[in-house]
C-alpha positions in Angstrom: -185.3 73.1 240.2 -185.8 75.6 237.5 -183.9 75.8 234.3 -182.3 79.2 235.4 -181.1 77.6 238.6 -179.7 74.6 236.7 -177.4 76.8 234.5 -173.7 76.9 235.2 -172.6 80.3 236.2 -169.9 81.9 234.0 -166.3 81.7 235.0 -165.3 85.2 235.9 -161.7 84.3 236.2 -161.2 82.4 232.9 -158.0 82.9 231.0 -158.2 85.3 228.0 -158.8 83.6 224.7 -156.8 85.4 222.0 -158.7 87.0 219.2 -157.6 86.3 215.6 -159.5 88.6 213.3 -160.1 87.3 209.8 -158.8 89.3 206.8 -161.5 91.3 205.1 -161.8 93.7 202.1 -164.0 96.7 201.7 -164.3 100.4 201.9 -163.8 100.7 205.7 -160.8 98.3 205.7 -159.2 100.4 202.9 -159.8 103.6 204.8 -158.2 102.0 207.9 -155.1 101.1 205.8 -154.9 104.7 204.5 -155.2 106.1 208.1 -152.6 103.6 209.4 -150.1 104.5 206.6 -150.7 108.2 207.1 -150.4 108.3 210.9 -147.4 106.0 211.0 -145.7 108.0 208.2 -146.2 111.2 210.2 -144.8 109.6 213.4 -141.7 108.0 211.9 -140.8 110.6 209.3 -141.4 113.9 211.1 -138.2 114.0 213.2 -136.1 113.8 210.0 -137.7 116.9 208.3 -135.3 119.8 208.3 -136.2 123.5 208.7 -133.7 126.3 208.4 -134.0 128.8 211.3 -130.6 130.4 211.1 -127.1 129.6 212.3 -127.9 129.7 216.1 -131.1 127.6 216.1 -131.8 123.9 215.5 -132.7 122.9 212.0 -135.2 120.1 213.0 -138.7 121.0 211.9 -140.4 119.5 215.0 -138.3 119.5 218.2 -139.0 119.4 221.9 -135.9 121.1 223.2 -136.0 120.3 226.9 -132.5 121.5 227.6 -133.4 125.0 226.4 -137.1 124.7 227.4 -138.5 125.4 224.0 -140.7 123.7 221.5 -140.1 124.1 217.7 -142.8 123.4 215.2 -141.7 124.4 211.7 -141.8 128.3 211.8 -143.4 128.4 215.3 -141.3 128.6 218.4 -143.0 128.1 221.8 -141.3 129.3 225.0 -141.9 128.1 228.5 -144.1 131.1 229.5 -146.2 130.5 226.4 -147.5 127.1 227.6 -151.0 128.4 227.0 -150.5 127.5 223.4 -150.0 123.8 224.4 -153.0 124.0 226.8 -155.1 125.5 223.9 -154.1 122.6 221.6 -155.1 120.1 224.3 -158.5 121.8 224.7 -158.9 121.6 220.9 -158.0 117.9 220.9 -160.6 117.3 223.7 -163.3 119.2 221.9 -162.5 117.5 218.6 -162.8 114.1 220.3 -166.2 115.2 221.8 -167.3 116.4 218.3 -166.4 113.2 216.4 -167.9 111.0 219.2 -171.2 112.9 219.3 -171.5 112.7 215.5 -170.0 109.3 214.6 -169.4 107.4 217.8 -165.9 106.0 218.6 -164.4 106.7 215.2 -161.2 107.9 216.9 -160.8 104.6 218.6 -161.6 102.6 215.4 -159.2 104.5 213.0 -156.7 106.8 214.6 -156.0 105.8 218.2 -152.3 104.7 218.5 -153.4 101.5 220.2 -155.6 100.7 217.2 -153.0 101.7 214.6 -150.2 99.7 216.1 -152.4 96.7 216.8 -153.5 96.7 213.1 -149.8 96.7 212.2 -149.0 93.9 214.5 -152.0 91.8 213.2 -150.8 92.5 209.7 -147.4 91.1 210.5 -148.9 88.2 212.3 -151.1 87.3 209.3 -148.1 87.5 206.9 -146.1 85.1 209.0 -148.7 82.7 210.4 -151.5 82.9 207.9 -155.1 84.0 208.1 -157.5 83.4 210.9 -158.0 79.6 210.6 -154.2 79.0 210.3 -153.5 81.1 213.3 -156.3 79.4 215.3 -154.8 76.0 214.5 -151.4 77.1 215.5 -152.7 78.6 218.7 -154.5 75.4 219.6 -151.6 73.2 218.8 -150.3 72.1 222.2 -147.0 70.6 220.9 -144.2 73.1 220.4 -142.6 71.6 217.3 -140.0 73.3 215.1 -142.5 74.9 212.8 -144.5 76.6 215.6 -141.3 77.7 217.3 -140.0 79.2 214.0 -143.2 81.1 213.3 -143.5 82.3 216.9 -139.9 83.5 217.0 -140.1 85.2 213.6 -143.3 87.0 214.6 -141.9 88.1 218.0 -138.7 89.4 216.4 -140.7 91.4 213.8 -142.8 92.8 216.6 -139.7 93.7 218.6 -138.3 95.6 215.6 -141.5 97.6 215.2 -141.4 98.4 218.9 -137.8 99.4 218.7 -138.5 101.7 215.8 -141.4 103.2 217.7 -139.3 103.9 220.8 -136.5 105.2 218.6 -138.8 107.6 216.7 -140.1 109.0 220.0 -136.7 110.0 221.4 -135.8 111.6 218.1 -138.4 114.3 218.8 -136.3 115.5 221.8 -132.9 115.8 220.2 -131.4 116.3 216.8 -132.4 113.1 215.0 -129.2 112.4 212.9 -126.9 113.2 215.8 -128.9 111.1 218.2 -129.0 108.2 215.8 -125.3 108.2 215.5 -124.8 108.4 219.3 -127.3 105.5 219.8 -125.5 103.3 217.3 -122.1 104.1 218.7 -123.2 103.7 222.3 -122.6 107.4 223.2 -126.1 108.5 223.8 -127.4 109.5 227.2 -128.7 106.6 229.4 -132.1 108.4 229.4 -132.4 107.8 225.7 -131.7 104.1 226.0 -134.1 103.8 228.9 -136.9 105.6 227.1 -136.4 103.4 224.0 -136.5 100.3 226.1 -139.7 101.2 227.9 -141.5 102.2 224.7 -140.2 99.1 222.9 -141.5 96.9 225.7 -144.9 98.6 226.0 -145.5 98.6 222.2 -144.5 95.0 222.0 -146.9 94.0 224.8 -149.8 96.3 224.0 -149.9 95.6 220.3 -148.9 92.0 220.4 -150.5 90.5 223.4 -152.9 92.9 225.3 -154.6 94.3 222.2 -158.3 94.6 222.8 -157.8 94.4 226.6 -156.2 97.9 226.6 -159.3 99.3 225.0 -161.7 97.4 227.3 -159.9 97.6 230.7 -157.2 100.3 230.5 -158.8 103.0 228.4 -161.4 105.2 230.2 -163.0 106.4 226.9 -165.4 103.5 226.4 -167.0 104.5 229.8 -167.1 108.2 228.9 -168.4 107.9 225.4 -172.0 107.4 226.5 -172.1 111.0 227.8 -171.0 112.2 224.3 -173.5 110.2 222.3 -177.3 110.5 221.9 -180.1 109.0 219.8 -179.0 110.9 216.8 -175.4 109.7 216.9 -174.4 107.6 213.9 -172.8 104.4 215.1 -172.5 100.8 213.9 -175.6 98.7 214.4 -177.5 95.7 213.2 -180.9 96.0 211.5 -182.4 93.2 213.4 -185.9 94.0 212.0 -184.5 93.0 208.6 -182.1 90.2 209.6 -184.3 88.2 212.1 -185.1 85.5 212.3 -181.7 84.4 211.1 -181.1 81.0 209.6 -178.7 79.3 207.3 -181.2 77.4 205.1 -182.6 79.4 202.3 -184.6 76.6 200.7 -187.5 74.5 201.9 -190.5 75.1 204.0 -190.4 78.3 206.0 -187.5 79.8 204.1 -189.6 82.8 203.1 -190.1 83.6 206.8 -186.3 83.9 207.5 -184.6 87.3 207.7 -181.5 88.3 205.6 -179.0 87.2 208.2 -177.7 83.7 207.4 -175.8 83.5 210.7 -172.5 83.0 208.9 -170.5 84.7 211.7 -168.5 86.8 209.2 -169.1 89.9 211.2 -167.8 88.2 214.4 -164.8 86.6 212.7 -163.4 90.0 211.4 -164.0 92.0 214.6 -160.8 92.9 216.4 -162.7 93.2 219.7 -164.2 89.7 219.3 -167.8 90.9 219.8 -171.1 90.1 218.0 -172.6 93.4 216.8 -175.9 91.6 216.4 -176.2 91.6 220.2 -176.6 95.4 220.1 -174.3 98.3 220.8 -171.6 97.3 223.2 -168.9 99.1 225.2 -166.2 97.1 223.5 -167.2 98.3 219.9 -164.7 100.7 218.5 -166.8 101.4 215.3 -164.0 100.4 213.0 -166.6 99.2 210.3 -164.9 95.9 209.5 -168.1 94.0 210.3 -169.9 96.2 207.7 -167.4 95.2 205.0 -167.8 91.5 205.9 -171.6 91.6 206.0 -171.9 93.6 202.8 -169.7 91.0 201.1 -172.0 88.2 202.2 -175.1 90.1 201.2 -173.8 90.5 197.7 -173.0 86.8 197.4 -176.5 85.7 198.4 -178.2 88.5 196.4 -179.5 90.6 199.3 -179.2 94.4 199.7 -176.2 95.7 201.5 -176.5 97.5 204.8 -177.7 94.8 207.1 -174.9 96.0 209.4 -174.3 99.7 208.9 -173.8 103.1 210.5 -177.2 103.8 212.1 -178.9 106.3 214.4 -181.2 105.1 217.1 -183.7 107.9 216.2 -184.1 106.3 212.7 -185.1 102.9 213.9 -188.9 103.6 214.1 -188.8 105.1 210.6 -187.0 102.1 209.1 -189.2 99.6 210.9 -192.2 101.4 209.3 -190.6 101.0 205.8 -189.6 104.7 205.5 -186.2 105.9 204.4 -183.7 107.0 207.2 -182.7 110.6 207.4 -179.5 111.5 205.7 -176.1 111.3 207.4 -175.8 115.1 207.2 -178.9 115.5 209.2 -177.4 113.5 212.1 -173.9 115.2 211.8 -175.0 118.8 211.5 -177.3 119.3 214.6 -177.2 121.6 217.6 -174.9 119.5 219.7 -172.2 119.0 217.0 -172.5 122.6 215.9 -171.9 123.7 219.5 -168.7 121.6 219.7 -167.6 122.9 216.3 -168.1 126.5 217.3 -166.2 126.0 220.6 -163.4 124.2 218.7 -163.2 127.0 216.1 -163.2 129.8 218.7 -160.3 128.2 220.6 -158.4 127.7 217.3 -159.0 131.3 216.2 -157.9 132.5 219.7 -154.6 130.6 219.4 -153.9 131.9 215.9 -154.7 135.5 217.0 -152.4 135.1 220.1 -149.7 133.7 217.9 -149.6 136.7 215.6 -149.8 139.3 218.3 -147.2 137.9 220.7 -144.2 140.2 221.1 -140.7 139.3 220.0 -139.3 140.6 223.3 -140.5 140.1 226.8 -139.4 140.6 230.4 -140.1 139.5 233.9 -139.2 141.4 237.0 -138.6 139.7 240.4 -137.8 142.1 243.4 -135.1 140.8 245.7 -136.8 140.5 249.1 -133.8 140.1 251.4 -133.3 142.9 252.1 -136.3 144.8 250.6 -134.1 147.9 250.3 -130.7 149.2 251.2 -129.8 152.7 252.5 -126.7 154.0 250.8 -124.0 156.2 252.5 -125.5 159.4 250.9 -129.0 158.5 252.2 -130.3 157.2 248.9 -132.6 154.2 249.0 -131.8 151.3 246.6 -134.0 148.4 245.6 -132.6 145.3 243.8 -134.4 143.4 241.0 -133.7 140.3 238.9 -134.9 141.1 235.4 -135.2 138.3 232.8 -135.0 139.7 229.3 -136.3 137.5 226.5 -135.0 137.9 222.9 -136.9 135.8 220.4 -135.0 137.2 217.4 -132.3 135.1 215.6 -129.6 137.6 216.3 -128.2 139.5 219.4 -130.1 142.7 220.2 -129.3 145.7 222.4 -132.0 146.3 225.0 -132.4 149.6 226.9 -134.0 149.6 230.3 -135.8 152.4 232.1 -138.1 153.0 235.0 -141.1 155.3 235.3 -143.2 156.1 238.3 -141.3 159.1 239.8 -138.6 161.4 238.3 -136.4 160.8 241.4 -135.7 157.2 240.4 -132.7 156.2 238.4 -131.6 152.8 237.0 -128.3 151.1 237.4 -127.4 147.9 235.6 -125.0 145.5 237.3 -121.8 145.0 235.2 -122.2 148.0 232.9 -122.3 151.8 233.5 -124.9 152.2 230.8 -128.7 151.5 230.7 -128.3 149.1 227.8 -127.4 145.4 227.6 -126.9 143.0 224.8 -129.2 140.1 224.9 -128.1 136.9 223.0 -130.3 135.6 220.2 -133.1 133.3 221.2 -132.2 133.3 224.8 -133.5 134.5 228.2 -130.9 136.8 229.8 -130.8 137.4 233.5 -129.8 140.9 234.4 -129.5 142.4 238.0 -130.9 145.9 238.1 -130.7 148.5 240.8 -133.3 151.3 241.2 -132.1 154.2 243.4 -134.2 157.0 244.9 -132.5 160.2 245.8 -132.5 161.1 249.6 -135.5 163.0 250.7 -137.5 162.2 247.6 -141.1 160.7 247.8 -140.1 157.2 246.8 -137.3 157.2 249.4 -139.7 158.3 252.2 -142.8 156.4 251.1 -143.2 152.8 252.2 -144.3 151.7 248.7 -144.3 153.3 245.3 -145.7 151.8 242.1 -143.2 151.7 239.3 -143.1 150.3 235.8 -140.0 148.7 234.1 -139.7 149.4 230.4 -137.4 147.5 228.0 -136.9 148.7 224.4 -135.3 146.9 221.5 -133.0 149.5 220.1 -132.8 147.7 216.7 -136.5 148.0 215.8 -138.1 149.9 218.6 -140.2 147.1 220.1 -141.1 147.7 223.7 -142.4 145.7 226.7 -143.1 146.6 230.3 -143.8 145.0 233.7 -145.3 146.7 236.8 -143.8 146.2 240.2 -143.2 148.2 243.4 -140.3 150.3 245.0 -139.8 149.9 248.7 -138.8 152.9 250.7 -138.6 153.8 254.5 -141.7 153.1 256.5 -143.1 156.0 258.4 
C-alpha cells in the first residue's frame, strides 16, 4: 500500500476550532484602529447630529422618514420619485468596491467591512477580559467550568450584548427622531417594530461578531468568490516572498545555517491572523488582506536583523523581477493602470451625473393619472368631461399657491374640485392630491375626436417655477 493510500482522509465534518488572534503592533494594525474608530464613530454619532431645516421639517441631519417617504441627508432631501439618486449611490459603491479590489485586493474586507469592524471590537473586548492569545487558548481548552471561567465568560458575553444593543439602537435612530425615540424606548412607549428591530440586530451582532466571526467571511459572504474576477497579475495583495524565506528553519547557527532562508518558522504571521490561515501557503480565498501578518513578520525580521518585507503587499507580475534580484515596480505603477483608471472614470462619471441631477432638479413637480372608469362623461349641455388625479409636489419649506392650466386646444377648460379657481395652495414639503376636470365644449374637436394630446402645466405663483406633464383627453369615438 502506498503512502498516499495510507494517509487518513480529513474530517470534513469536524467541529470548528475557534481562532484567537494574538495582539500585534504595527502600521497596519494602527491603521485598522483608526478605521474602526472612524467608522463606529460615524455609525453611532450620526443620528444625533442636528440640522435646522425650518419649523415644519425634522431637524435630524440624517433621517430615513418612512412615514412621509423621504430621506434627509443634511441639506439634501430625497423624495420617493427621486430613487435614482439612491440607485446611483449604490452603483458608485459597487464601482468603488471593484476599483479598490482591482488595485489592492480585499482591502474593504480587511479594514472597513462591518463584519470586520465589529469583530475587531469584539476581539478587543475579549482580549481585555480574558487576556492575550495564550490565556484565551488555555481558558478555551479548560474543560472544567470553575468560578473564574464562568465569571470571565459571563463578563465577556454581557459586554458583547451591550455592544450589540448599542448597534441595534443606533440603527433604529436613523428612522425616527433620535432623542424622542430614545425616550420612548426607555419608557416602553416605542412602537413594537423598534423593539423587534433592536432585538434582531442585537442578536445578529452578538452572534456574528462573537461566535461566527471568520465563518461569515468564508461561508456567508459572496465576495471572496467574486474577487478573483476583479483581480489580475498587477493587483497588489498580501503575499509571502518564498524565494527569500525558503528553506525556512529555526536554527541560525551550525552547519547549513547559511543555506536557510529568512523565515524562522516562528508562526507569528499565523498567530495574528483573524482568519487563521498561513499566508506562506500562498494567496487564499479566506485572506482579507488586513496586513496584520505583515506587522508580525516585520517585527520578527527586525529582531533577528533581517530586512523587512518578507510578507508584504506584492503583485504577481513582479515575482520574476524580484527572483532575478531586480527591484519591484512602484505601487503607483500597479494602482494607476488601464483597469483601475477605467473604474475610476466610470465612478467619477456617475458621481458627476448625480451632482448635476441634484442641482437641476425642480422644486415643484406633478404627476397626472387619468381616471379610467369612465374614460369620459357627457354633461347635460353636450360637453365632454375627463377626470384626472393630479399630484402636486411642493419641495419648499412654506405653503405655495399653484396655478394649473391645460394646453392642447383652446376649447378645453380646467375645473378644480373644491374650488372655483384654477389655483390651489399646496402645503410645504408635501405631495398634494388634487382632482381636476378638463371640459371640452360641445361640437369642438376634442369633444368629437377619440383622443387628443394635451399638456398639464403647473406654475408656482410665488417665484414663477413651472412643471408640465403630457397626457390625453378622451372624446367621443366616431
